[in-house]
C-alpha positions as CSV (number, residue, x, y, z in Angstrom):
1,M,90.8,62.4,70.2
2,K,89.6,59.2,68.6
3,D,91.3,58.2,65.4
4,S,88.7,58.5,62.6
5,I,90.6,56.2,60.2
6,R,89.3,52.7,59.7
7,I,91.1,50.0,57.7
8,Q,89.1,47.0,56.5
9,S,89.6,44.1,54.1
10,F,87.0,43.1,51.5
11,T,86.6,40.0,49.3
12,G,84.2,39.0,46.6
13,K,80.9,40.9,46.1
14,T,81.3,42.9,49.3
15,L,83.7,45.1,47.3
16,N,81.2,46.0,44.6
17,Q,79.8,49.2,46.3
18,Y,83.3,50.7,46.6
19,I,84.5,50.2,43.1
20,P,83.6,53.7,41.7
21,D,85.4,55.5,44.6
22,I,88.5,53.3,44.4
23,A,88.7,53.7,40.6
24,A,88.6,57.5,41.0
25,L,91.2,57.4,43.7
26,R,93.5,55.3,41.6
27,M,93.3,57.7,38.7
28,K,94.2,60.6,41.0
29,I,97.2,58.9,42.6
30,F,98.6,57.2,39.6
31,R,98.9,60.6,37.8
32,E,101.8,61.2,40.2
33,Y,105.4,60.3,39.4
34,P,106.6,57.6,38.8
35,Y,103.4,56.2,37.1
36,L,102.3,59.3,35.3
37,Y,99.2,57.5,34.3
38,E,96.6,59.1,32.1
39,G,93.7,56.9,33.3
40,S,90.3,56.0,32.2
41,L,87.5,55.6,34.8
42,K,85.9,52.9,32.7
43,Y,89.1,50.9,32.5
44,E,89.8,51.3,36.2
45,E,86.3,50.0,37.2
46,E,86.7,47.0,34.9
47,Y,90.1,46.3,36.3
48,L,88.9,46.4,39.9
49,R,86.0,44.0,39.1
50,A,88.6,41.3,38.6
51,Y,89.1,41.4,42.4
52,I,85.4,40.5,42.8
53,E,85.6,37.6,40.5
54,A,89.0,36.1,41.3
55,R,88.9,33.5,44.1
56,N,90.9,34.5,47.2
57,A,91.5,38.0,46.0
58,I,91.5,40.8,48.5
59,V,91.1,44.6,48.6
60,V,92.1,46.5,51.8
61,I,90.4,49.9,52.1
62,A,91.2,52.8,54.4
63,F,88.3,55.1,55.4
64,D,88.3,58.4,57.1
65,N,84.8,59.1,58.5
66,G,83.4,56.9,55.8
67,R,85.4,58.5,52.9
68,I,87.8,56.2,51.0
69,I,91.3,57.7,51.4
70,G,93.3,54.6,50.4
71,A,93.2,51.1,49.0
72,S,95.4,48.2,48.4
73,T,94.9,45.0,46.3
74,G,96.1,41.5,46.1
75,M,95.3,38.2,44.4
76,P,96.8,34.7,43.7
77,M,99.2,34.9,40.9
78,E,97.3,32.3,38.8
79,H,94.5,34.9,38.3
80,E,96.8,37.6,37.0
81,T,97.2,38.6,33.4
82,D,99.6,36.6,31.2
83,N,102.2,39.4,31.1
84,V,102.5,39.3,34.9
85,K,102.6,35.5,35.1
86,Q,105.0,34.9,32.2
87,P,108.3,35.8,33.9
88,W,107.5,33.5,36.8
89,S,106.4,30.6,34.5
90,D,109.6,31.1,32.5
91,K,111.6,30.5,35.7
92,G,109.7,27.3,36.4
93,C,107.9,28.7,39.5
94,A,104.7,27.2,40.7
95,L,102.1,30.0,40.2
96,Q,99.8,28.5,42.7
97,E,102.3,29.2,45.4
98,I,102.7,32.9,44.6
99,F,100.5,35.7,45.9
100,Y,100.6,38.9,44.0
101,F,100.3,42.3,45.6
102,G,98.7,44.6,43.0
103,E,98.8,48.3,43.9
104,S,98.5,50.6,46.9
105,V,97.1,54.1,46.6
106,L,96.8,56.6,49.4
107,L,96.0,60.3,49.5
108,P,99.1,62.4,50.1
109,E,97.8,64.0,53.3
110,Y,97.5,60.6,54.9
111,R,100.9,59.3,54.2
112,G,103.5,58.8,56.9
113,R,100.8,57.6,59.4
114,G,101.4,53.9,59.1
115,I,98.5,53.1,56.7
116,G,100.8,51.8,54.0
117,V,102.4,49.5,56.5
118,R,99.0,48.1,57.5
119,F,98.1,47.6,53.8
120,F,101.1,45.3,53.6
121,H,100.4,43.5,56.9
122,Q,96.7,42.8,56.1
123,R,97.5,41.4,52.6
124,E,100.3,39.2,54.0
125,D,98.0,38.0,56.8
126,W,95.4,37.1,54.2
127,A,97.9,35.2,52.1
128,L,99.1,33.3,55.1
129,S,95.6,32.4,56.1
130,L,95.1,30.7,52.8
131,N,97.9,28.3,53.7
132,R,99.4,27.6,50.3
133,F,101.6,30.5,49.3
134,R,105.4,30.5,49.5
135,I,106.1,33.8,47.8
136,L,104.7,37.3,48.0
137,T,105.5,39.6,45.1
138,F,104.7,42.9,43.4
139,C,106.2,44.9,40.6
140,A,107.2,48.5,40.3
141,V,107.7,50.7,37.3
142,V,111.3,51.5,36.2
143,R,111.9,55.1,35.3
144,A,115.1,56.8,34.1
145,E,117.0,58.7,36.8
146,D,116.9,61.8,34.6
147,H,113.2,61.5,33.7
148,P,111.9,65.1,32.9
149,L,108.9,64.7,35.2
150,R,110.7,63.3,38.2
151,P,110.2,65.8,41.1
152,N,113.2,67.2,42.8
153,N,112.0,65.9,46.1
154,Y,111.0,62.4,44.9
155,I,112.0,59.6,47.3
156,P,111.8,56.0,45.9
157,L,110.0,53.5,48.1
158,D,112.8,51.0,48.0
159,V,113.6,51.4,51.7
160,F,110.0,51.1,52.7
161,W,109.7,47.9,50.7
162,N,112.9,46.5,52.2
163,N,111.5,47.3,55.6
164,R,108.5,45.2,54.8
165,G,110.8,42.2,54.0
166,F,110.8,42.6,50.2
167,N,113.9,42.5,48.0
168,K,114.3,43.5,44.4
169,T,114.8,40.5,42.1
170,E,117.7,40.3,39.8
171,D,116.0,39.6,36.5
172,L,112.3,39.1,37.0
173,V,110.7,41.8,34.8
174,C,107.4,42.2,33.0
175,L,106.0,44.8,30.5
176,M,102.9,46.9,30.9
177,K,101.4,49.5,28.6
178,W,99.7,52.8,29.5
179,Q,99.5,56.4,28.3
180,D,101.7,58.8,30.3
181,I,100.2,62.2,31.1
182,D,102.7,63.9,28.8
183,Q,102.2,61.5,25.9
184,D,99.6,61.1,23.3
185,K,99.6,57.3,23.1
186,E,100.3,54.2,25.2
187,T,103.9,53.0,25.5
188,E,105.5,49.9,27.1
189,K,107.0,50.2,30.6
190,Q,109.4,47.9,32.3
191,M,108.1,46.6,35.7
192,H,110.6,45.1,38.0
193,F,109.5,42.4,40.5
194,W,110.1,42.5,44.3
195,L,109.6,39.4,46.4
196,K,109.3,38.1,49.9
197,S,109.6,34.4,50.8
198,L,107.1,33.3,53.4
199,K,109.0,31.4,56.1
200,V,106.1,31.0,58.5
201,F,103.1,28.9,57.5
202,S,99.8,28.4,59.3
203,T,99.1,24.7,59.9
204,A,95.8,23.1,59.3
205,K,94.6,21.2,62.4
206,S,94.3,17.5,62.2
207,A,90.9,16.1,62.2
């Protein structure tokens, strides 16, 4: 039986038609632990439009028979918000050499089928093709081990990220604000960065 899943990368205005569906998917998935995000469709759509406008941004989308079942984002760090850039600037890092992996979302019934791995591969291949990045990074929310909404069967993604070549940084942390599903207002969350050093560079051909 032929696999009905298709994974494709989009840049610029080619993404525009998919924004409403990706925004709705993000709201659904980010309600899960550990993000517990009480989202706004309007905010999500505005957030995703940044990936249309930012030069060299990418969104990888997974389809099943034409239906969006997952998506993954990435953009050069210099296009990110100040709160994400600040920890790197404070360390004296060259932002133009960092590619930031935003978020990956995937419907639960499609997990464990290698789609998440392909999300990482396609974003990394894109960053390498641009031939100027030395670091890949993303950040993940920090939650208390005894958080009341932590499911008993929750498995952190640390091993998955390690297997993609990423390591948790010692002290690179930023703050983000959103409203949790069990709260009545936004609160600040600590987001810890993970990084991967790119050791293989594509080489531009001599004229």
